[in-house]
N, C-alpha and C positions, 0 to 999 in steps of 0.2 A: 504494500500500500504506500510505502514511503516514496518510491520513485514517481508514482502518479501525483502525489501531493507536491513533490518538488517541481515537477513539470508545470503544474497548475500555478504554483507560486512564481516561478520564473516567467511563465506566460502572462500572468496578470501584470507582473512588473514591466515587461516589455510593451504590452499592448495597452496599458493604461497610463503609466507614468510618463512614457515618452510623448504621446500626444497631449497629455495634460500640461507638461512643461512647455511644449511648443505653443499651445493655446495661450497660456498665461504670459509668455514672452511676447506674443503678437498683440496683446491687448493695448499696450501703450501706443503703438503705432496707429491702431484704429481710432483711439481717442484723439490723438493729434490730428488725424485726418478727418475727424468729425464724421466718420462713417458708421452711422447708427445701425444699419442692418448687419454689417460685419461684426460690430461689437455685440449685438444681440446673439449672433451665432456663436461668438467666442464665449459669451456668458453661459449659453446652453451647453456648449461642448465642455467647458470647465466643470460645470455642475455634474454632468453625466459621468465624465471620467474621474472626478473626485470620488463619487460614490463607488464607481468600479474599482478604484485603487484600494478600497478597503479589503478587496479580495486578496491583495498582496499580504496584508497583515494577517488575515484569517488563515490563509493557506500556509503562511510562514509559521504561525503558531501551531498549526496542525502538523507540519513537518517536524518542528521542534519536539512536540509531544510524542510523535511516532518514533523518533530516534531514541528518546529516553536518555538516561544517563545524566540528567540535569543540564542539558545543553542550553536550555532557556535561562538558566541561572548564570551563565558565563557573562563576563563584563561586557563583551562586545555585542552580545545579543540584547542585553538590557539597554545598552546605549543606543543601538539601532532602533529598538522598539520605542524608546523615549523620543528619539528624533522623529520617528514616523508620526507619533501623536502630535508633536510640535508642528510638523508639516500639515497635518490635517487641520489644526487650528489656524494656520496661516492660509490654507485654502478657503476656510470659512470667511476669513477677513477679505481675501481677494474676491470671493463671490459677492460679498456685501458691497465692496467698492465698485465692482462691475455693474451691479444693479443701480447703484447711485450714479455712476457715469452715464449709463443709458438714460436714466430719468433726467439728468441734467441736460444732456445733449438733445433730448427730445423736446424739452419744455423751455429751458432758460438759455442764457447766453453761454456759448460754448467755452468761454474762458474759465468758467467756474469748474470745469472738469479737470483743471490742472492739478488740483489736490489729489484726486483719485488716480490721475495718470502717474504722478510721482510715487505714490504709495504702492500702486500695483507694480510698477517697474522695480522698485526696491525689494518688495516682498517676493516677487517672482525670481529675482536674482538670488535671494537668500534661499528660496525653495530649491532652486537648481543645485546650489551648494550643499544643501541638506541631502538631496538625493545622491550626490556624489560621495558624501561622507558615509552614508548608509551602504552604498555599493562597496566602498573600501572596507568597511567593517564586516561585510558579508564574505568578502573574498580573502583578504590578507590574514587576519588573525586565525581563521579556522583552517588554514592550509598547512 
């Protein structure tokens, strides 16, 4: 059962976190371009892939429990799970800012979306760094 769970864990990581990162990184450009339909699509994509990325954590926990031997108690596993939870919180903040940017660009002066633009750019960069640290923690210490 462990190889199937590992494949699901890796598959969810590849097919949700990659597009999620690309979508969040594309949002500031859509805000600067005042392209509301594209920004709405990015917001929807971010929300769907954020929910799907929870599969990475779920199947990762399942792999850890199926291996046994207390692998989930190792420092690098604890650190990566903690970073994943931090990333989920950041995704909630990005989703909130994307909704606010869409609302501002639809109704008010487009200059008011600069706050959301800067915050989304900063948080999505931090999010990319978190994903890389988690990848490092999953590959290097366990080998």
